[in-house]
BARO-144590 format. One line per 10 residues: number of its first residue (from 1); their letters; for each residue x, y, z of N, C-alpha, C, O. Coordinates in pm, whole numbers, padded with zeros to 5 digits. Atoms other than C-alpha are relative to their C-alpha. Last residue first. Layout:
% BARO-144590
NUM	a	X/Y/Z/X/Y/Z/X/Y/Z/X/Y/Z  ...;
This chain:
% BARO-144590
264	xxxxxxxxxx	00143/-00021/00024/-00721/-00104/-01381/-00084/-00037/00124/-00206/-00026/00121  00050/-00080/-00103/-00344/-00111/-01404/-00148/00035/-00035/-00178/00103/-00133  00133/-00034/-00008/-00190/-00381/-01622/-00037/00082/00124/00000/00041/00234  00044/-00053/-00131/00178/-00419/-01710/-00144/00042/-00005/-00176/00117/-00098  00092/-00122/00003/00245/-00634/-02015/-00040/00031/00149/-00080/-00054/00229  00076/-00031/-00124/00532/-00893/-02039/-00076/00128/-00012/-00018/00226/-00061  00051/-00137/00017/00678/-01071/-02341/-00091/00032/00110/-00182/-00045/00139  00102/-00036/-00105/00892/-01374/-02291/-00034/00142/-00028/00053/00228/-00043  00047/-00146/-00029/01091/-01515/-02579/-00095/-00002/00104/-00171/-00098/00119  00112/00008/-00088/01291/-01834/-02688/-00029/00145/00045/00061/00228/00047;
254	xxxxxxxxxx	00015/-00091/-00113/01512/-01845/-02990/-00115/-00036/00087/-00206/-00109/00047  00117/00055/-00063/01626/-02087/-03266/-00001/00076/00131/00096/00063/00206  -00018/00021/-00151/01863/-01904/-03502/-00132/-00067/00049/-00235/-00065/-00017  00102/00067/-00067/01921/-01855/-03873/00032/-00024/00148/00147/-00038/00191  00053/00124/00056/02126/-01611/-04077/-00123/-00061/00077/-00231/-00001/00081  -00115/00080/00060/02337/-01335/-03913/-00050/-00146/-00047/00018/-00246/-00023  -00080/-00088/00080/02103/-01053/-03802/00113/-00076/-00076/00189/-00017/-00153  -00145/00029/-00009/01828/-01282/-03679/00079/00093/-00100/00040/00118/-00214  -00072/00060/00114/01471/-01170/-03646/00149/-00008/00024/00201/00062/00111  -00132/00037/-00017/01212/-01093/-03368/00057/-00055/-00139/-00011/-00125/-00214;
244	xxxxxxxxxx	-00047/00051/00122/00878/-00920/-03361/00149/-00023/00015/00218/00067/00064  -00141/00012/-00004/00677/-00866/-03042/00061/-00075/-00116/00030/-00192/-00138  -00058/00128/00028/00325/-00766/-03118/00155/00008/00013/00217/00103/-00034  -00138/-00043/-00025/00080/-00508/-02983/00086/-00137/-00008/00065/-00234/00065  -00092/00107/-00049/-00275/-00544/-03110/00141/00068/00018/00175/00172/-00038  -00095/00052/00097/-00528/-00269/-03141/00086/-00109/00053/00079/-00137/00173  00076/00096/00085/-00829/-00112/-02962/00088/-00036/-00118/00057/-00007/-00234  00145/-00039/00012/-00626/00054/-02677/-00058/-00107/-00099/-00035/-00226/-00078  00070/00082/00094/-00278/-00039/-02545/-00154/00033/00004/-00220/00037/00108  00091/00074/-00092/-00101/00249/-02367/-00096/-00076/-00110/-00151/-00017/-00203;
234	xxxxxxxxxx	00091/00095/00059/00214/00399/-02531/-00085/-00072/00097/-00035/-00126/00195  00134/-00062/-00011/00385/00692/-02358/-00119/-00090/-00058/-00237/-00056/-00048  00084/-00017/00121/00704/00481/-02336/-00140/00057/00037/-00202/00011/00133  00112/-00101/-00022/00897/00555/-02025/-00076/00029/-00128/-00103/00142/-00170  00001/-00088/00118/01216/00370/-02145/-00110/00111/00001/-00109/00208/-00075  -00109/-00101/-00012/01267/00247/-01796/00002/00087/-00119/00048/00201/-00114  00034/-00104/-00090/00926/00074/-01812/00103/00113/00020/00069/00228/00048  00072/-00103/00072/01027/-00109/-02124/-00045/00103/00092/-00064/00216/00047  00089/-00055/-00093/01299/-00312/-01954/-00075/00128/-00050/-00026/00240/-00045  00046/-00142/00022/01454/-00507/-02235/-00102/00039/00111/-00208/-00022/00123;
224	xxxxxxxxxx	00110/-00040/-00093/01650/-00823/-02159/-00029/00153/-00033/00059/00238/-00037  00022/-00142/00038/01865/-01003/-02423/-00124/00035/00082/-00231/-00026/00069  00124/-00053/-00024/01984/-01341/-02278/00003/00155/-00034/00093/00228/00007  -00021/-00130/-00066/02265/-01515/-02448/-00132/00071/00026/-00213/00081/-00066  00112/-00102/00002/02238/-01882/-02546/00050/00123/00086/00120/00113/00188  00058/-00030/-00127/02546/-02075/-02631/-00099/00103/-00006/-00095/00193/-00089  -00012/00115/-00071/02711/-02226/-02955/-00064/00013/00153/-00067/-00089/00222  00004/00116/00068/02778/-01896/-03092/00019/-00124/00081/00116/-00139/00155  -00132/00072/-00013/02723/-01621/-02848/-00017/-00132/-00073/-00103/-00211/-00033  00023/00147/-00034/02440/-01366/-02922/00146/-00063/00008/00245/-00002/-00032;
214	xxxxxxxxxx	-00115/00093/00044/02426/-00985/-02918/-00032/-00144/00040/-00111/-00173/00131  -00071/00071/-00103/02112/-00777/-02912/00104/-00096/-00037/00093/-00156/-00144  -00081/00124/00037/01942/-00528/-03127/00071/-00052/00124/00097/00018/00222  -00157/00000/-00037/01676/-00262/-03077/00062/-00123/-00047/-00002/-00203/-00115  -00069/00113/00056/01311/-00155/-03146/00152/00013/00049/00205/00115/00092  -00131/-00005/-00049/01036/00080/-03015/00068/-00121/-00067/-00001/-00212/-00112  -00004/-00096/-00113/00694/00189/-03120/00132/00000/00069/00167/00097/00135  -00103/00042/-00101/00703/00029/-03472/00000/00105/00116/00012/00225/00089  -00113/-00094/-00007/00385/00091/-03671/00091/-00046/00114/00046/-00103/00213  -00025/-00051/-00141/00114/-00136/-03808/00116/00099/00000/00167/00143/-00104;
204	xxxxxxxxxx	00038/-00143/-00032/00136/-00306/-04139/00026/00019/00139/00106/-00050/00202  -00011/-00091/00119/00149/-00691/-04171/-00057/00135/00032/-00168/00146/00084  00077/-00114/-00018/00236/-00905/-03869/00012/00085/-00121/00123/00118/-00161  -00015/-00124/00076/00354/-01256/-03918/-00090/00111/00048/-00200/00086/00098  -00130/00000/00072/00418/-01576/-03730/00025/00119/-00074/00141/00149/-00101  -00024/-00086/00122/00130/-01603/-03488/00145/-00013/-00052/00237/-00059/00017  -00013/00081/00118/00051/-01908/-03270/00036/00087/-00115/00049/00036/-00227  -00134/00053/-00002/00119/-01737/-02922/00020/-00097/-00118/00115/-00175/-00119  -00012/00075/00118/-00169/-01488/-02950/00144/-00063/-00005/00241/00005/-00037  -00138/00021/00067/-00266/-01347/-02627/-00007/-00078/-00117/-00101/-00156/-00132;
194	xxxxxxxxxx	-00005/00127/00061/-00579/-01192/-02466/00136/-00008/-00066/00202/00093/-00091  -00071/00028/00130/-00562/-00921/-02214/-00039/-00134/-00051/-00080/-00224/00022  00075/-00068/00117/-00785/-00759/-01945/00077/-00027/-00127/00069/00055/-00218  -00073/-00073/00090/-00647/-01012/-01679/-00091/00060/-00107/-00187/-00004/-00150  -00109/-00077/-00058/-00769/-01174/-01372/00082/00077/-00082/00181/00132/-00034  00051/-00123/-00049/-01100/-01296/-01520/00100/00089/00075/00063/00198/00119  00058/-00075/00103/-00944/-01558/-01734/-00044/00131/00048/-00023/00231/-00022  00148/00010/00017/-00731/-01694/-01447/-00060/00102/-00106/-00016/00216/-00113  00063/-00127/-00045/-00359/-01690/-01527/-00144/-00020/-00013/-00191/-00059/-00120  00119/00008/-00075/-00159/-02004/-01559/-00039/00129/00042/00023/00182/00134;
184	xxxxxxxxxx	00025/-00098/-00095/00105/-01951/-01841/-00135/-00015/00079/-00237/00004/00014  -00121/-00018/-00073/00261/-02223/-02063/-00012/00110/00113/00084/00134/00186  -00079/00118/-00049/-00029/-02406/-02199/00125/00026/00080/00180/-00059/00150  -00059/00053/00121/-00245/-02086/-02188/00083/-00123/00044/00099/-00148/00163  -00141/00043/00007/-00473/-01964/-01908/00041/-00062/-00132/-00045/-00105/-00208  -00078/00074/-00093/-00574/-01714/-02043/-00092/-00093/00090/-00209/-00059/00111  00009/-00037/-00139/-00796/-01603/-02328/00091/-00085/00083/00115/-00200/00046  00078/00077/-00099/-00708/-01665/-02689/00005/00062/00134/00091/00148/00157  -00006/-00053/-00133/-00597/-01476/-03000/-00083/-00080/00104/-00199/-00111/00077  00123/-00013/-00081/-00546/-01690/-03298/00030/00061/00137/00121/00022/00210;
174	xxxxxxxxxx	00011/00066/-00127/-00269/-01685/-03577/-00132/00028/00078/-00217/00097/00022  00059/00133/00026/-00209/-01411/-03821/-00003/-00079/00131/00033/-00029/00238  -00075/00116/-00062/-00167/-01059/-03709/-00060/-00122/-00035/-00181/-00136/-00018  00079/00121/00010/-00288/-00754/-03920/00091/-00113/00042/00198/-00134/-00016  -00027/00100/00109/-00141/-00426/-03816/-00089/-00117/00007/-00173/-00131/00095  00085/00009/00102/-00161/-00247/-03483/00040/-00092/-00110/00120/-00182/-00084  00142/-00023/-00041/00136/-00167/-03266/-00086/00007/-00121/-00052/00074/-00219  00083/-00052/00101/00467/-00335/-03351/-00141/00024/00052/-00206/-00069/00101  00135/00004/-00051/00732/-00386/-03080/-00089/00071/-00113/-00068/00188/-00144  00092/-00113/00008/01069/-00461/-03232/-00124/-00022/00068/-00155/-00137/00096;
164	xxxxxxxxxx	00139/00016/-00051/01359/-00707/-03200/-00075/00134/-00012/-00011/00240/-00010  00071/-00118/00000/01691/-00762/-03384/-00147/-00026/00054/-00210/-00127/00025  00136/-00006/00043/01915/-01043/-03316/-00048/00141/-00004/00014/00229/00056  00047/-00134/-00007/02292/-01135/-03290/-00145/00017/-00051/-00172/-00035/-00160  -00053/-00091/00128/02315/-01507/-03288/-00050/00140/00042/-00148/00157/00115  -00142/00044/00017/02272/-01763/-02998/00064/00066/-00113/00175/00032/-00156  -00038/00018/00143/01933/-01629/-02866/00150/-00027/-00010/00224/00012/00081  -00135/00083/00002/01742/-01607/-02553/00026/-00030/-00141/-00059/-00071/-00219  -00030/00090/00115/01493/-01320/-02559/00127/-00073/00025/00231/-00016/00058  -00121/00076/-00009/01338/-01125/-02268/00019/-00099/-00112/-00074/-00175/-00137;
154	xxxxxxxxxx	-00023/00103/00092/01087/-00835/-02311/00128/-00082/00041/00227/-00020/00081  -00138/00048/00036/00953/-00592/-02074/-00007/-00117/-00100/-00111/-00177/-00130  -00093/-00005/-00117/00660/-00393/-01940/00135/-00048/-00031/00231/00017/00011  -00109/00099/00001/00437/-00296/-02238/00100/00014/00117/00148/00123/00148  -00115/-00042/00060/00140/-00100/-02110/00104/-00108/-00013/00114/-00198/00070  -00057/00131/00037/-00222/-00171/-02034/00122/00044/-00079/00109/00091/-00192  -00118/00003/00085/-00368/00135/-01853/00052/-00140/-00020/00059/-00218/00076  -00068/00133/00020/-00694/00204/-01695/00105/00007/-00087/00097/00087/-00181  -00133/-00010/00056/-00894/00498/-01555/00069/-00132/-00005/00066/-00208/00091  -00109/00046/-00101/-01252/00414/-01505/00132/00019/-00063/00150/-00019/-00178;
144	xxxxxxxxxx	-00026/-00123/-00085/-01500/00616/-01727/00103/-00034/00100/00154/00058/00163  -00066/-00096/00070/-01496/00351/-01994/00044/00122/00079/00139/00193/00045  00087/-00117/00033/-01606/00078/-01761/00089/00113/-00055/00196/00139/-00001  -00035/-00105/-00100/-01353/-00212/-01788/-00077/00114/-00033/-00064/00162/-00146  00030/-00144/00021/-01513/-00500/-01967/00036/00084/00109/-00012/00067/00222  -00007/-00071/-00121/-01362/-00844/-01963/-00013/00146/-00028/00074/00207/-00089  00088/00069/-00098/-01469/-01077/-02252/00005/00068/00144/-00076/00034/00231  00143/-00038/00009/-01349/-00856/-02531/-00089/-00056/00100/-00206/-00018/00111  00097/00116/00005/-00991/-00903/-02409/-00138/00051/-00011/-00180/00130/00073  00094/-00007/-00112/-00750/-00620/-02499/-00105/-00116/-00015/-00144/-00154/-00125;
134	xxxxxxxxxx	00109/-00101/00037/-00481/-00732/-02745/-00088/-00002/00126/-00080/-00092/00210  00107/-00008/-00088/-00143/-00920/-02718/-00104/00106/-00049/-00076/00194/-00130  00083/-00115/00025/00098/-01066/-02965/-00110/00015/00110/-00172/-00084/00149  00104/-00002/-00094/00384/-01307/-02929/-00074/00134/-00023/-00014/00238/-00050  -00008/00101/-00103/00653/-01418/-03175/-00118/00000/00095/-00170/-00108/00120  00096/-00034/-00111/00581/-01234/-03503/00002/-00099/00108/-00058/-00204/00086  00082/00105/-00041/00896/-01317/-03710/-00083/00053/00115/-00030/00096/00217  00068/-00021/-00115/01077/-01054/-03923/-00095/-00101/00039/-00175/-00139/-00046  00139/-00036/00022/01273/-01217/-04203/-00068/00023/00131/-00068/-00071/00210  -00002/-00143/00007/01644/-01241/-04121/-00140/00064/-00043/-00151/00186/-00058;
124	xxxxxxxxxx	-00104/-00039/00109/01584/-01587/-04010/00011/00144/00003/-00024/00207/00103  00001/-00137/00057/01399/-01724/-03697/00102/00014/-00106/00205/-00053/-00099  -00104/00001/00106/01307/-02073/-03584/-00014/00133/-00078/-00110/00161/-00149  00037/-00086/00115/01116/-02025/-03258/00117/00005/-00105/00227/00054/-00078  -00029/00076/00122/01180/-02314/-03024/-00047/00079/-00117/-00105/00022/-00209  -00124/00049/00035/01023/-02124/-02737/-00002/-00078/-00124/-00105/-00108/-00183  -00006/00085/00118/00723/-01914/-02637/00150/-00037/-00032/00238/00049/-00026  -00127/00062/00046/00636/-01750/-02311/-00008/-00083/-00122/-00106/-00156/-00135  00011/00121/00073/00353/-01509/-02220/00140/-00055/-00039/00232/00024/-00064  -00118/00036/00091/00321/-01245/-01960/-00036/-00123/-00075/-00126/-00198/-00038;
114	xxxxxxxxxx	00044/00110/00079/00074/-01049/-01752/00105/-00032/-00104/00160/00056/-00170  -00087/00021/00106/00210/-00824/-01477/-00052/-00129/-00073/-00054/-00237/-00014  -00048/00128/00006/-00057/-00702/-01232/00099/-00002/-00124/00097/00092/-00203  -00070/00021/00115/-00191/-00379/-01097/00048/-00143/-00012/00051/-00211/00090  00037/00123/00048/-00419/-00237/-00832/00079/-00014/-00132/00068/00073/-00218  -00005/-00026/00148/-00251/00025/-00644/-00016/-00126/-00069/00070/-00214/-00062  -00103/00055/00087/-00355/-00064/-00287/-00009/00063/-00137/-00114/00113/-00176  -00017/-00059/00125/-00554/00090/00000/00121/-00054/-00078/00234/-00056/-00028  -00136/-00007/00028/-00665/-00146/00277/-00002/00068/-00145/-00076/00030/-00237  -00030/00003/00144/-00996/-00097/00443/00148/00009/-00029/00222/00073/00045;
104	xxxxxxxxxx	-00125/-00058/00038/-01085/-00183/00799/00018/-00016/-00149/-00005/-00124/-00204  -00093/00093/00073/-01463/-00265/00826/00130/00081/-00019/00122/00197/-00060  -00076/-00061/00113/-01686/-00077/01077/00120/-00090/-00050/00195/-00148/00029  -00141/00013/-00021/-01925/-00290/01286/00081/00065/-00124/00060/00027/-00239  -00087/-00041/00111/-02289/-00211/01324/00150/-00020/00042/00192/00004/00155  -00133/-00065/-00043/-02516/-00399/01563/00077/00026/-00129/00081/-00054/-00222  -00013/-00136/00029/-02875/-00444/01431/00133/00060/00047/00149/00182/00045  00058/-00077/-00105/-02963/-00774/01598/00021/00150/-00018/-00011/00227/00072  00142/00034/-00007/-02909/-00985/01280/-00069/00078/00119/-00192/00085/00121  00042/00133/-00036/-02579/-00828/01205/-00148/-00014/00032/-00223/00083/00020;
94	xxxxxxxxxx	00119/-00008/-00081/-02485/-00511/01008/-00042/-00137/00031/-00067/-00211/-00064  00084/00127/-00005/-02142/-00471/00854/-00109/00016/00099/-00093/00086/00199  00042/00055/-00130/-02006/-00123/00787/-00078/-00132/-00026/-00155/-00146/-00121  00072/00108/00030/-01791/00023/00496/-00042/-00069/00141/00044/-00098/00224  00020/00082/-00120/-01639/00364/00494/-00104/-00114/-00031/-00199/-00094/-00108  00079/00122/00023/-01486/00543/00199/-00013/-00068/00138/00086/-00092/00207  00022/00069/-00122/-01364/00904/00183/-00093/-00116/-00015/-00202/-00104/-00071  00129/00077/00007/-01221/01040/-00135/-00009/-00076/00135/00086/-00141/00178  00093/-00053/-00099/-00967/01312/-00152/-00126/-00063/00005/-00230/00002/-00007  -00048/00031/-00141/-00712/01110/-00340/-00092/00038/00109/-00100/-00029/00212;
84	xxxxxxxxxx	-00020/-00142/-00069/-00901/01115/-00672/00032/-00037/00144/-00037/-00116/00208  -00117/-00070/00051/-00868/00811/-00914/00023/00134/00059/00104/00213/00009  00003/-00146/00015/-01097/00555/-00772/00128/00063/-00050/00236/00003/-00050  -00104/-00048/00088/-01178/00187/-00746/-00019/00148/-00022/-00130/00194/-00050  00045/-00142/00046/-01380/00068/-00448/00118/00052/-00078/00226/00074/-00022  -00121/-00076/00061/-01348/-00318/-00385/-00063/00137/-00056/-00165/00142/-00125  00033/-00118/00082/-01589/-00513/-00165/00130/00066/-00047/00233/00065/00021  -00105/-00094/00010/-01552/-00877/-00050/-00049/00127/-00070/-00133/00116/-00160  00017/-00102/00102/-01759/-01178/00034/00106/00108/00017/00187/00104/00109  -00119/-00075/00009/-01766/-01502/00227/-00017/00092/-00120/-00063/00054/-00227;
74	xxxxxxxxxx	-00091/00004/-00116/-02061/-01686/00376/00120/00099/-00012/00160/00163/00086  -00108/00107/00034/-02326/-01588/00126/00108/00008/00110/00127/00114/00170  00058/00133/-00010/-02655/-01405/00187/00094/-00104/-00010/00054/-00221/-00003  -00102/00097/-00001/-02553/-01043/00245/-00058/-00136/00027/-00115/-00158/00133  00028/00121/-00070/-02816/-00780/00159/00114/-00109/-00014/00155/-00135/-00127  00008/00125/00071/-02652/-00465/00017/-00035/-00107/00102/00027/-00113/00208  00025/00101/-00099/-02696/-00102/00134/-00023/-00130/-00077/-00110/-00134/-00165  00057/00116/00056/-02540/00188/-00072/-00012/-00120/00112/00078/-00144/00192  00002/00119/-00081/-02466/00536/00039/-00070/-00114/-00071/-00171/-00094/-00139  00086/00114/00050/-02343/00822/-00177/00006/-00118/00098/00113/-00164/00138;
64	xxxxxxxxxx	-00008/00125/-00072/-02230/01158/-00037/-00088/-00112/-00063/-00208/-00094/-00084  00113/00095/00004/-02157/01473/-00235/00027/-00127/00073/00142/-00172/00082  00076/-00005/-00118/-01910/01747/-00154/-00109/-00098/00014/-00174/-00097/00118  -00077/-00051/-00121/-01793/01795/-00500/-00090/00003/00125/-00201/00057/00122  -00029/-00145/00006/-02004/01581/-00738/00078/00040/00122/00090/-00036/00219  00008/-00078/-00119/-01982/01206/-00722/00048/00147/-00025/00164/00178/-00055  -00067/-00140/00017/-02043/00996/-01028/-00034/00077/00122/-00151/00089/00159  00055/-00105/-00069/-02089/00622/-00944/00062/00138/-00030/00183/00156/-00019  -00087/-00113/00023/-02023/00322/-01158/-00060/00125/00043/-00160/00164/-00017  00057/-00141/00028/-02196/00024/-00993/00116/00091/-00036/00225/00084/00021;
54	xxxxxxxxxx	-00083/-00060/00109/-02129/-00358/-00970/-00071/00143/-00026/-00183/00148/-00076  00019/-00145/00003/-02269/-00570/-00686/00092/00061/-00106/00205/00014/-00118  00133/-00022/-00048/-02317/-00949/-00657/-00037/00149/-00003/-00153/00187/00015  00042/-00134/-00049/-02018/-01020/-00867/-00143/-00007/00039/-00229/-00059/-00033  00100/-00070/00084/-01880/-01374/-00885/-00042/00127/00052/-00027/00149/00173  00100/-00081/-00066/-01570/-01539/-00741/-00089/00063/-00106/-00051/00082/-00222  -00045/-00130/-00046/-01384/-01809/-00933/-00117/00083/00054/-00233/00050/00031  -00139/00007/00044/-01451/-02026/-00744/-00002/-00029/-00159/-00022/-00141/-00206  -00021/00064/00128/-01773/-01926/-00570/00150/00001/-00038/00229/00080/00013  00042/00150/-00020/-01823/-01859/-00197/00033/-00079/-00139/00059/-00199/-00141;
44	xxxxxxxxxx	-00124/00085/00000/-01616/-01539/-00271/-00033/-00152/00039/00053/-00239/00052  00035/00128/-00077/-01928/-01341/-00370/00114/-00098/-00005/00134/-00162/-00108  -00026/00138/00044/-01775/-01020/-00483/-00053/-00105/00093/-00032/-00102/00214  00010/00095/-00108/-01899/-00663/-00444/00018/-00138/-00062/-00039/-00169/-00166  00039/00137/00025/-01785/-00398/-00692/-00003/-00072/00137/00074/-00046/00229  00017/00091/-00112/-01772/-00025/-00683/-00036/-00130/-00042/-00123/-00144/-00128  00056/00128/00049/-01638/00205/-00963/00003/-00093/00127/00109/-00120/00183  -00042/00112/-00087/-01596/00569/-00851/-00063/-00131/-00050/-00183/-00134/-00076  00076/00132/00027/-01613/00870/-01078/00053/-00101/00095/00172/-00096/00127  -00083/00128/00032/-01504/01217/-00976/-00093/-00112/-00026/-00214/-00105/-00004;
34	xxxxxxxxxx	00075/00105/00003/-01616/01585/-00960/00078/-00125/-00031/00182/-00118/-00096  00054/00024/00136/-01358/01829/-00857/-00095/-00126/00004/-00089/-00207/00096  00039/-00128/00067/-01226/01999/-00541/-00052/-00018/-00134/-00072/00082/-00204  -00098/-00066/00092/-01202/01682/-00331/-00060/00137/-00048/-00163/00187/-00003  -00046/-00121/-00072/-01410/01580/-00026/00100/00078/-00086/00165/00172/-00040  -00107/-00059/00073/-01608/01317/-00219/00039/00144/00055/-00031/00244/00037  -00003/-00135/-00012/-01772/01093/00029/00097/00070/-00083/00217/00043/-00068  -00119/-00071/00075/-01848/00729/-00006/-00021/00147/-00007/-00131/00188/-00043  00021/-00146/00000/-02068/00516/00231/00132/00054/-00063/00245/00022/-00026  -00124/-00074/00058/-02101/00141/00187/-00032/00134/-00006/-00140/00166/-00056;
24	xxxxxxxxxx	00029/-00143/00046/-02348/-00049/00405/00132/00064/-00033/00229/00069/00043  -00111/-00085/00002/-02340/-00427/00438/-00028/00136/-00058/-00090/00150/-00164  -00010/-00107/00089/-02626/-00640/00544/00136/00061/00011/00205/00052/00113  00101/00002/00094/-02710/-00976/00705/-00003/00127/-00096/-00079/00126/-00193  00005/-00117/00075/-02405/-01062/00917/-00121/-00008/-00104/-00132/-00110/-00172  -00012/00012/00141/-02458/-01333/01161/-00032/00126/-00072/-00130/00196/-00044  00094/00120/00042/-02399/-01222/01515/00022/-00010/-00151/00111/00051/-00210  00103/-00005/00105/-02110/-00985/01599/-00071/-00127/-00019/-00012/-00235/-00013  00120/-00050/-00061/-01915/-00951/01927/-00115/00007/-00101/-00224/00055/-00067  -00021/-00100/-00093/-01635/-01172/01802/-00128/00044/00069/-00199/-00039/00126;
14	xxxxxxxxxx	-00144/-00008/-00050/-01742/-01382/01515/00007/00118/00091/-00059/00219/00066  -00023/-00062/-00128/-02075/-01504/01377/00144/00000/00039/00214/-00100/00027  00014/00089/-00116/-02058/-01605/01011/00028/00078/00130/00110/00170/00131  00129/-00031/-00063/-02108/-01334/00741/-00020/-00085/00130/-00113/-00059/00207  00091/00113/-00015/-01744/-01349/00642/-00129/00050/00070/-00128/00144/00149  00065/-00017/-00128/-01504/-01090/00493/-00089/-00126/00009/-00104/-00202/-00087  00105/00092/-00017/-01233/-01143/00222/-00063/00027/00130/00010/00043/00228  -00049/00139/00008/-01018/-00834/00136/-00123/-00091/00035/-00235/-00039/00029  00026/00065/-00128/-01195/-00510/00228/00070/-00130/00027/00074/-00180/00139  00053/00128/-00010/-01041/-00319/-00059/-00025/-00051/00146/00050/-00021/00238;
4	xxxx	00030/00048/-00144/-00989/00037/-00136/-00055/-00129/-00004/-00154/-00149/-00075  00124/00062/-00060/-00848/00077/-00486/00000/-00014/00153/00101/-00044/00216  -00019/00067/-00132/-00603/00274/-00683/-00137/-00061/00041/-00244/-00037/-00016  00120/00016/-00070/-00587/00348/-01056/00019/-00065/00136/00083/-00170/00144;
């Protein structure tokens, strides 16, 4: 999912413009197929920012959509999320005397890496659920907007040979919470994920990948897994995804990081 963004704008007088009172958004579908566009306007006076505009627009081939918004706050921003390249977007600011100014837009591929860390995990040959993720019920991504939540990577510090796996679904004990967590500072509204760092078991589910790693007696060895290079077709939907760790040679105290890639 890509996005056109204005970054932060101001309504205060600057350059040849007086105080901004309106913003006009114009979107044109120049492609060969109908498309959906998700438009948001953010009031950046607040911390965290709040929505003053939110629309899911359906554009048929060749259609044009125009939206006009009154601007009453000092700092604001527009984001236009889309999945079709042949989409034209223009945004204009209008001041108190009716002068229009075109806004420069930046195209970015919106994504982030969300992670969680857990240490001092006492593991044996019994599978131990270390970290689990699920979609957050408090952040809604419109169903028609393309989004992906994929496993990005795993890093485990261990002093014995270990086995690890990712288990999709199943019943996970412990509690899922929103960010930030005691170890990871991420604003609640910046991620579509909740995390469970108090879990110990997962029952049922299915393994989507697994492997083993070596350890060094008396010293920690890092086991790093780049899940993007494995090109997993898995994308997190309405289920949990859990990192499970166990020792191959008795007992061990391990630390783990589990990362998820978000595109929405």
